[in-house]
C-alpha positions as CSV (number, residue, x, y, z in Angstrom):
1,X,0.0,0.0,0.0
2,X,1.5,3.3,-1.0
3,X,2.3,5.9,1.7
4,X,-0.1,8.3,0.1
5,X,-3.0,6.0,1.1
6,X,-1.8,5.7,4.7
7,X,-2.4,7.9,7.6
8,X,-1.4,11.6,7.4
9,X,1.5,11.1,9.9
10,X,3.3,8.7,7.6
11,X,2.9,11.0,4.7
12,X,4.4,13.9,6.7
13,X,7.2,11.7,7.9
14,X,8.1,10.7,4.3
15,X,7.8,14.3,3.1
16,X,10.1,15.5,5.8
17,X,12.6,12.8,5.1
18,X,12.5,13.5,1.4
19,X,13.0,17.2,1.9
20,X,15.7,16.7,4.5
21,X,17.7,14.3,2.3
22,X,16.8,15.9,-1.1
23,X,15.8,12.4,-2.4
24,X,12.6,11.9,-4.5
25,X,9.5,11.3,-2.3
26,X,8.7,8.0,-4.0
27,X,12.1,6.6,-3.3
28,X,11.9,7.7,0.3
29,X,8.4,6.3,0.7
30,X,9.6,2.9,-0.6
31,X,12.6,2.9,1.7
32,X,10.5,4.0,4.7
33,X,7.9,1.3,4.1
34,X,10.6,-1.3,3.8
35,X,12.3,-0.3,7.0
36,X,9.1,-0.1,8.9
37,X,8.0,-3.5,7.7
38,X,11.4,-5.1,8.6
39,X,11.1,-3.7,12.1
40,X,7.5,-4.8,12.5
41,X,8.4,-8.4,11.8
42,X,10.2,-8.9,15.2
43,X,8.5,-6.1,17.1
44,X,6.6,-7.0,20.3
45,X,5.7,-3.4,20.9
46,X,4.8,-1.4,17.8
47,X,4.4,2.0,19.4
48,X,7.9,3.2,18.4
49,X,8.3,1.6,15.0
50,X,8.0,5.0,13.2
51,X,10.9,6.5,15.3
52,X,13.2,3.6,14.6
53,X,12.2,3.5,10.9
54,X,12.9,7.3,10.6
55,X,16.4,6.8,12.2
56,X,17.2,3.9,9.9
57,X,16.0,5.8,6.8
58,X,18.0,8.9,7.8
59,X,21.1,6.8,8.2
60,X,20.6,5.1,4.8
61,X,20.0,8.3,3.0
62,X,22.9,10.0,4.7
63,X,25.2,7.2,3.5
64,X,23.7,7.4,0.0
65,X,24.3,11.2,-0.1
66,X,27.9,10.7,1.1
67,X,28.5,8.0,-1.6
68,X,27.1,10.2,-4.3
69,X,29.1,13.3,-3.4
70,X,32.5,13.3,-5.1
């Protein structure tokens, strides 16, 4: 399910991450959904999944930005 169809908080999270990293929103949405789903597999408590997914996505995008900068 695309992020656009999900709750407004997730759309805002993805928009923030895309703006912060200067990556296309669709790429960030896919990455965020993947990270959140991976975390959800083993999660007993799901209250903080978004926080951990945000941190993971930020780290991945930071690394990608560093790799793409000459």
